[in-house]
C-alpha positions in Angstrom: -101.1 38.6 -45.4 -97.0 38.9 -45.7 -96.5 37.8 -42.1 -99.2 35.3 -42.3 -97.2 33.9 -45.9 -93.7 33.7 -43.9 -95.4 31.7 -41.4 -96.6 29.2 -43.8 -93.3 28.8 -45.0 -91.4 28.7 -41.5 -93.9 25.9 -40.4 -93.1 23.7 -43.7 -89.6 24.4 -43.0 -90.1 22.9 -39.8 -92.0 20.1 -41.0 -89.3 19.2 -43.6 -86.6 19.5 -40.7 -88.5 17.0 -38.7 -88.9 14.8 -41.6 -85.2 14.7 -41.9 -85.1 13.5 -38.1 -88.1 11.0 -38.9 -86.0 9.4 -41.5 -82.7 9.0 -39.0 -85.2 7.3 -36.6 -86.5 5.0 -38.6 -83.2 3.9 -40.2 -82.0 3.5 -36.6 -85.2 0.9 -36.2 -83.5 -1.0 -39.3 -85.3 0.2 -42.4 -83.8 0.7 -45.6 -83.4 4.9 -46.6 -85.1 4.1 -50.2 -88.0 2.2 -48.3 -88.2 5.2 -46.0 -88.2 7.7 -49.1 -91.0 5.8 -50.8 -93.3 6.0 -47.7 -92.7 9.5 -47.5 -93.8 10.6 -50.8 -96.4 7.9 -51.4 -98.2 9.2 -48.5 -97.4 12.7 -49.7 -99.0 11.9 -53.2 -102.0 10.7 -50.9 -102.4 14.2 -49.3 -101.3 16.3 -52.7 -104.3 14.1 -54.3 -106.7 15.0 -51.5 -105.9 18.7 -52.3 -106.5 18.2 -55.9 -109.6 16.7 -55.3 -110.7 19.6 -53.3 -109.6 22.1 -55.8 -109.7 20.3 -58.8 -107.5 21.9 -61.8 -106.8 20.8 -65.7 -103.7 19.4 -67.3 -101.6 19.7 -70.4 -98.7 18.6 -72.0 -96.3 21.4 -71.0 -97.6 21.3 -67.4 -97.5 17.1 -67.4 -93.8 17.5 -69.2 -92.4 20.0 -66.3 -94.4 18.1 -63.5 -92.6 15.0 -64.7 -89.3 16.7 -64.4 -90.1 17.8 -61.2 -91.1 14.4 -59.9 -87.4 13.1 -60.9 -86.2 15.9 -58.9 -88.2 14.7 -55.9 -87.5 11.1 -56.6 -83.5 11.8 -56.5 -84.1 14.6 -53.5 -86.4 12.1 -51.1 -83.7 9.1 -51.5 -80.2 11.1 -51.8 -81.3 12.8 -48.6 -82.2 9.7 -47.2 -79.0 7.9 -48.0 -76.8 11.0 -46.9 -78.3 10.7 -43.3 -77.5 7.5 -43.3 -73.9 7.7 -44.3 -73.3 11.1 -42.6 -75.7 12.6 -39.9 -79.0 14.5 -39.9 -77.6 18.0 -39.7 -74.9 17.2 -43.1 -77.4 15.8 -45.0 -80.1 18.8 -44.4 -77.4 21.4 -44.5 -75.9 20.0 -48.0 -79.0 19.8 -49.5 -79.3 23.7 -49.3 -76.3 23.7 -51.8 -79.1 23.7 -54.6 -78.7 27.4 -55.8 -75.3 26.9 -56.1 -76.1 24.1 -58.9 -78.8 26.3 -60.1 -75.8 28.9 -60.3 -73.5 26.6 -62.5 -75.9 25.5 -64.9 -77.1 29.1 -65.5 -73.6 29.7 -66.2 -73.1 27.1 -68.3 -76.3 27.5 -70.9 -75.3 31.4 -70.2 -78.8 32.0 -68.8 -77.3 34.1 -66.1 -73.9 36.3 -66.4 -70.9 35.1 -64.0 -70.0 37.8 -61.4 -67.3 37.9 -58.9 -70.1 37.9 -56.0 -71.4 34.7 -57.5 -67.7 33.2 -57.7 -67.1 34.2 -54.3 -70.4 32.6 -53.2 -69.8 29.4 -54.8 -66.3 29.3 -53.6 -67.5 29.7 -49.9 -70.2 27.3 -50.0 -67.5 24.7 -51.0 -64.8 26.2 -48.1 -68.3 25.5 -46.1 -68.6 21.5 -47.3 -65.5 21.1 -46.6 -65.4 22.4 -43.0 -68.5 21.0 -42.0 -67.8 17.4 -43.7 -64.2 17.5 -42.6 -62.8 16.2 -45.9 -59.6 18.5 -44.8 -58.9 15.6 -42.3 -58.2 12.2 -44.5 -58.3 10.3 -41.1 -61.6 11.4 -40.2 -64.4 8.9 -40.4 -67.4 10.9 -39.2 -68.7 11.7 -42.7 -67.9 9.1 -45.6 -67.4 10.6 -49.1 -70.5 8.7 -50.1 -72.5 10.7 -47.4 -70.7 13.8 -48.9 -71.7 13.0 -52.9 -75.4 11.6 -51.9 -76.0 15.3 -49.8 -74.8 17.2 -52.7 -76.9 14.8 -55.0 -80.1 15.8 -52.7 -79.0 19.4 -53.5 -78.6 18.7 -57.1 -82.1 16.9 -57.2 -83.8 19.8 -55.1 -82.7 22.3 -57.7 -84.2 20.0 -60.8 -87.7 19.9 -58.5 -87.4 23.5 -58.5 -86.5 24.3 -61.9 -89.3 21.5 -63.1 -92.0 23.0 -60.6 -91.3 26.7 -61.9 -91.9 25.8 -65.3 -94.6 23.8 -65.1 -96.3 26.8 -62.8 -96.4 28.6 -66.1 -99.1 26.4 -67.5 -101.3 25.1 -64.6 -101.8 25.0 -60.9 -99.4 23.7 -58.2 -102.0 20.9 -57.1 -102.1 19.2 -60.3 -98.0 19.8 -60.6 -97.4 18.4 -57.1 -99.8 15.4 -58.0 -98.1 14.5 -60.9 -94.7 14.9 -59.6 -95.6 12.6 -56.6 -97.4 10.1 -58.9 -93.9 9.9 -60.7 -91.8 9.5 -57.8 -94.3 6.6 -56.6 -93.8 4.9 -60.2 -90.0 5.2 -60.1 -89.0 4.5 -56.7 -90.3 0.8 -56.4 -87.7 -0.2 -59.6 -85.2 0.6 -56.9 -86.3 -0.5 -53.7 -86.7 -4.1 -51.9 -90.1 -4.6 -52.4 -90.5 -7.2 -50.0 -89.4 -4.7 -47.3 -91.5 -2.1 -48.4 -94.7 -4.3 -48.4 -93.5 -5.7 -44.6 -93.9 -2.1 -43.4 -98.0 -2.4 -43.6 -97.9 -4.9 -41.0 -94.8 -3.6 -38.8 -95.2 -1.4 -35.7 -93.1 1.3 -37.8 -96.3 1.8 -40.2 -97.9 4.9 -38.3 -94.3 6.7 -38.1 -94.2 6.1 -42.0 -97.3 7.2 -42.1 -96.5 10.7 -39.8 -92.7 11.1 -42.2 -95.2 11.2 -45.4 -97.4 13.3 -43.8 -95.4 15.9 -42.4 -92.0 15.6 -44.7 -94.4 15.7 -47.9 -98.4 16.1 -47.9 -98.8 19.0 -45.5 -95.6 20.7 -45.8 -95.7 21.1 -49.6 -99.1 22.4 -49.4 -98.1 25.0 -46.7 -94.9 26.0 -48.6 -97.1 26.7 -52.1 -99.7 28.7 -50.1 -96.9 30.7 -48.5 -95.1 31.3 -51.3 -98.4 32.9 -52.6 -98.2 35.3 -49.7 -95.4 36.7 -49.2 -92.2 37.4 -51.5 -89.4 34.6 -53.1 -87.0 36.1 -51.1 -88.5 36.0 -47.5 -89.9 32.9 -48.5 -86.1 31.5 -49.6 -84.8 33.1 -46.2 -87.3 31.2 -43.9 -86.8 28.1 -45.4 -83.4 27.8 -43.6 -85.4 27.0 -40.4 -85.4 23.5 -42.0 -81.6 22.4 -42.0 -81.7 24.0 -38.2 -84.4 22.1 -37.4 -83.0 18.8 -38.4 -80.0 19.4 -37.0 -81.4 20.3 -33.5 -83.3 17.1 -34.0 -80.3 15.1 -34.8 -78.4 16.6 -31.6 -81.1 16.6 -29.4 -82.8 13.4 -30.3 -80.8 11.0 -32.2 -77.7 12.3 -29.8 -75.4 13.2 -32.9 -72.6 15.7 -32.5 -71.2 18.7 -34.3 -67.9 20.2 -33.3 -67.1 23.9 -33.7 -65.4 23.7 -37.3 -68.4 21.9 -38.4 -71.1 24.4 -37.1 -69.2 27.3 -38.7 -68.8 25.3 -42.0 -72.6 25.0 -41.7 -72.8 28.6 -40.9 -71.1 29.4 -44.0 -73.0 27.4 -46.4 -76.6 28.9 -44.8 -75.2 32.4 -44.8 -74.0 32.3 -48.4 -77.1 30.5 -49.9 -79.3 33.0 -47.7 -77.6 36.3 -49.1 -77.6 34.4 -52.7 -81.4 34.3 -52.3 -81.5 37.9 -51.3 -79.6 39.4 -53.8 -80.9 37.7 -56.6 -84.0 39.3 -55.9 
């Protein structure tokens, strides 16, 4: 059961990594990042709705409230992630998204939920250093990553932390299929207010519709189901470590399929971020 759970999480992480690659692929074909994000989440809503129909559960006020928070987190995560890919690269965006535990730490310090220690401050410093190296922020003349790309990548990480917080609180009051269905419904209601509706409707009659559906299936529908099932079969620490396959998969897709490039310094920065976040997750457990 333990290794089966790890396999579920790794497969979910691979699917999430591939979704980053598909985001980049669809942007190269001219689609707006927000439209791509909408189809990822909307197809995900259909997927988790099927899960709910096969295994229906109830709702209550607290579950709905925290699921709404999780839905806002999903909307921010998917959108900022897609925009960061368009402004930076698949590898940079995917790795910046995994700075989420650092935001959780800082918020915990602010509200006295968690005690600040030397190890935690060193971890925060290491991640900041990794971000500087990976994005080449030290080189003011570099145009490989824009400031907006960095900010939206960090925004994806902050939104991911919000989703995890909302999901964890909602899970105290109900089942994951109810939570995810409410979260993706919230996402599907929020995003149309910010995207180009005409472009979104044009997807239905375009030759890229199947790619959009594939993005939603692997990037939201199946992957979230696999991750939740994996969490029930393994420890949170092993799940967190296994999920690091996502930025690796996304980076490989970017390099091998989308012809993106990473220099040695950027790869070192990426390694620092992933190693630090992994150490934080392991020590926390």
